[in-house]
C-alpha positions as CSV (number, residue, x, y, z in Angstrom):
1,C,31.0,-26.8,50.5
2,F,31.4,-25.6,46.9
3,R,29.2,-23.0,45.4
4,Q,27.3,-24.1,42.3
5,K,28.0,-21.9,39.3
6,A,25.1,-20.2,37.5
7,T,24.4,-21.9,34.2
8,T,22.7,-18.8,32.6
9,M,24.5,-17.6,29.5
10,A,25.3,-14.0,28.8
11,P,22.8,-12.2,26.4
12,Q,24.0,-12.4,22.8
13,G,23.5,-10.0,20.0
14,N,23.3,-6.2,19.8
15,N,20.3,-5.8,22.1
16,V,18.9,-2.8,24.0
17,I,20.4,-2.4,27.5
18,P,17.5,-3.1,30.0
19,N,16.5,0.3,31.3
20,G,12.9,0.0,32.5
21,H,11.2,3.1,34.0
22,F,8.6,1.6,36.4
23,H,8.3,4.6,38.8
24,K,6.1,6.8,36.6
25,D,2.5,7.7,37.5
26,W,1.3,5.1,34.9
27,Q,-2.4,5.2,36.1
28,R,-2.8,8.6,34.6
29,Y,-2.2,7.2,31.1
30,V,-4.5,4.2,31.3
31,K,-7.9,4.7,29.7
32,C,-10.6,2.3,31.0
33,W,-13.6,1.1,28.9
34,F,-16.1,0.3,31.6
35,N,-18.8,2.3,29.8
36,Q,-18.7,0.1,26.7
37,P,-22.2,-1.5,27.3
38,M,-23.7,1.9,28.0
39,K,-22.2,3.4,24.9
40,K,-23.6,0.6,22.8
41,A,-27.1,1.3,24.3
42,K,-26.7,5.0,23.6
43,R,-25.8,4.4,20.0
44,R,-28.8,2.2,19.6
45,R,-31.1,4.9,21.0
46,A,-29.5,7.5,18.7
47,R,-30.2,5.3,15.7
48,Q,-33.9,4.8,16.8
49,A,-34.3,8.5,17.4
50,K,-32.9,9.3,13.9
51,A,-35.2,6.7,12.3
52,R,-38.2,8.4,14.0
53,R,-37.0,11.8,13.0
54,I,-36.5,11.1,9.3
55,A,-39.5,8.8,8.9
56,P,-40.9,7.7,6.4
57,R,-37.6,8.1,4.6
58,P,-35.3,5.0,4.6
59,V,-33.1,4.5,7.7
60,A,-29.9,3.7,5.7
61,G,-30.0,7.0,3.8
62,P,-30.0,7.6,0.0
63,V,-29.7,5.1,-2.8
64,R,-26.1,4.7,-4.0
65,P,-24.6,3.6,-7.3
66,I,-22.8,0.3,-8.1
67,V,-19.0,0.8,-8.6
68,R,-16.0,-1.5,-9.0
69,C,-13.2,-1.6,-6.5
70,P,-9.9,-0.2,-7.7
71,T,-6.8,-2.3,-8.8
72,R,-6.7,-5.5,-10.8
73,K,-6.8,-7.6,-7.6
74,Y,-10.2,-6.4,-6.5
75,N,-11.9,-5.0,-9.7
76,Q,-14.2,-8.1,-10.0
77,K,-15.9,-7.0,-6.8
78,M,-18.8,-4.5,-6.7
79,R,-19.5,-2.1,-3.9
80,P,-21.7,1.0,-3.3
81,G,-20.2,4.2,-4.5
82,R,-20.4,7.8,-3.1
83,G,-23.1,9.0,-5.5
84,F,-24.4,8.9,-9.0
85,S,-22.6,10.8,-11.8
86,L,-24.3,13.7,-13.6
87,E,-24.3,11.7,-16.8
88,E,-26.3,8.9,-15.1
89,L,-28.8,11.3,-13.6
90,K,-29.3,13.0,-17.0
91,A,-29.9,9.6,-18.7
92,A,-32.4,8.5,-16.0
93,G,-34.3,11.8,-16.3
94,I,-33.5,13.1,-12.7
95,F,-32.6,16.8,-12.2
96,K,-29.3,17.0,-10.3
97,R,-30.6,19.7,-7.8
98,S,-33.6,17.7,-6.8
99,A,-31.9,14.3,-6.7
100,L,-31.0,14.5,-3.0
101,S,-34.5,15.6,-2.0
102,I,-35.9,12.3,-3.5
103,G,-33.2,10.2,-1.8
104,V,-30.6,9.9,-4.6
105,A,-26.9,10.5,-3.7
106,V,-24.9,12.6,-6.2
107,D,-21.2,12.7,-6.8
108,Y,-20.2,15.6,-9.1
109,R,-16.6,14.4,-9.5
110,R,-17.4,10.8,-10.7
111,R,-16.9,10.0,-14.4
112,N,-18.3,7.1,-16.4
113,R,-15.4,5.3,-18.0
114,S,-17.5,2.5,-19.5
115,M,-20.9,2.2,-21.2
116,E,-21.6,-0.9,-19.1
117,S,-21.4,0.9,-15.7
118,L,-23.5,3.8,-17.1
119,Q,-26.3,1.6,-18.2
120,Q,-26.2,-0.5,-15.0
121,N,-26.6,2.6,-12.8
122,V,-29.2,4.2,-15.1
123,Q,-31.2,1.0,-14.8
124,R,-30.8,1.1,-11.0
125,L,-32.1,4.7,-10.9
126,K,-35.1,3.8,-13.1
127,E,-35.9,0.8,-10.8
128,Y,-35.7,3.1,-7.8
129,K,-38.0,5.7,-9.3
130,S,-40.6,3.0,-10.1
131,K,-40.6,1.9,-6.4
132,L,-40.5,5.5,-5.0
133,I,-43.5,6.9,-3.1
134,L,-43.1,10.7,-3.3
135,Y,-45.0,12.7,-0.7
136,P,-46.6,15.9,-2.0
137,K,-45.4,19.2,-0.6
138,K,-49.0,20.3,-0.3
139,Q,-51.6,17.7,0.4
140,S,-54.4,19.8,-1.1
141,K,-52.4,20.5,-4.3
142,P,-50.3,17.4,-5.3
143,A,-47.8,17.9,-8.2
144,K,-47.2,15.7,-11.1
145,G,-45.5,12.4,-10.1
146,D,-46.6,12.7,-6.4
147,A,-48.1,9.7,-4.6
148,T,-51.8,9.4,-4.1
149,A,-53.5,9.2,-0.7
150,E,-53.9,5.4,-1.0
151,E,-50.2,4.9,-1.8
152,I,-49.2,7.1,1.1
153,K,-51.2,4.9,3.5
154,L,-49.4,1.8,2.2
155,A,-45.9,3.4,2.7
156,T,-43.6,2.0,5.4
157,Q,-40.1,3.0,6.5
158,L,-37.4,0.8,4.9
159,K,-35.1,-0.6,7.7
160,G,-32.2,-2.1,5.7
161,T,-30.0,-0.8,2.9
162,V,-31.8,0.7,-0.1
163,M,-31.6,-1.7,-3.0
164,P,-28.6,-3.8,-1.7
165,I,-25.9,-4.8,-4.1
166,R,-25.6,-8.6,-4.8
167,Q,-22.4,-10.0,-6.1
168,V,-22.9,-11.9,-9.4
169,F,-20.7,-15.0,-9.7
170,K,-20.9,-17.2,-12.8
171,A,-19.4,-20.6,-12.1
172,E,-17.7,-22.2,-15.0
173,K,-18.7,-25.8,-15.9
174,A,-16.0,-28.5,-15.4
175,R,-14.5,-29.7,-18.7
176,K,-11.6,-31.7,-20.0
177,I,-8.2,-30.0,-20.6
178,T,-7.5,-29.9,-24.3
179,E,-4.2,-31.0,-25.9
180,E,-3.5,-27.4,-26.9
181,E,-3.9,-26.2,-23.3
182,K,-1.6,-29.0,-22.1
183,K,1.1,-27.9,-24.6
184,F,0.8,-24.2,-23.7
185,N,3.6,-22.9,-21.5
186,P,2.6,-19.6,-19.9
187,F,6.2,-18.8,-18.7
188,V,7.6,-19.1,-22.2
189,A,4.7,-17.1,-23.6
190,L,5.3,-14.2,-21.2
191,R,9.1,-14.2,-21.8
192,C,8.5,-14.2,-25.6
193,A,6.0,-11.3,-25.3
194,R,8.5,-9.3,-23.2
195,A,11.3,-10.0,-25.6
196,N,9.2,-9.0,-28.6
197,K,8.2,-5.7,-27.0
198,R,11.8,-5.0,-25.9
199,L,13.4,-5.8,-29.3
200,A,10.6,-4.3,-31.5
201,G,12.8,-1.4,-32.5
202,Y,15.8,-3.5,-33.5
203,R,13.8,-6.0,-35.5
204,E,12.0,-3.4,-37.7
């Protein structure tokens, strides 16, 4: 009888020569994750313990400013920043050293590049101050601006984020395309602008 030839083709291309090392003690390098459910429960208990420890302060920590994401791709999106700038604190009438004690995050390095962001965060601080219930250091001798006994009784611990940021989106109404817009060619406009900039020196 004739032996049938194998139809498998030789490997093509500049590939790595098979050289598998399968006799190592691989079980030493495997990390199991059987304690995942228990770790989840442990984190939850830690959060609950922290909430009880810092009560009646908010669970999520201090109030944070509204900042824009960097780069042109994401700058239309707002997110919470690290802390309020010194300029914002001054405009809102909050002393920088006592800011953290009343639950206001401070970022000494941040600068206000626009008037819009400054006013927005100053307004945010003023709104926070109006809602704030400040416990007196001495119950028998409350200072100016401290909460009264009735306000303290009404105070509850805030569970979520302090003053969450809501994305503002203004939808543009549908309209007909004008004749001027139909005639406009963005590619040609960009090429002309580039050429004008490049040849500005020669043309003058």
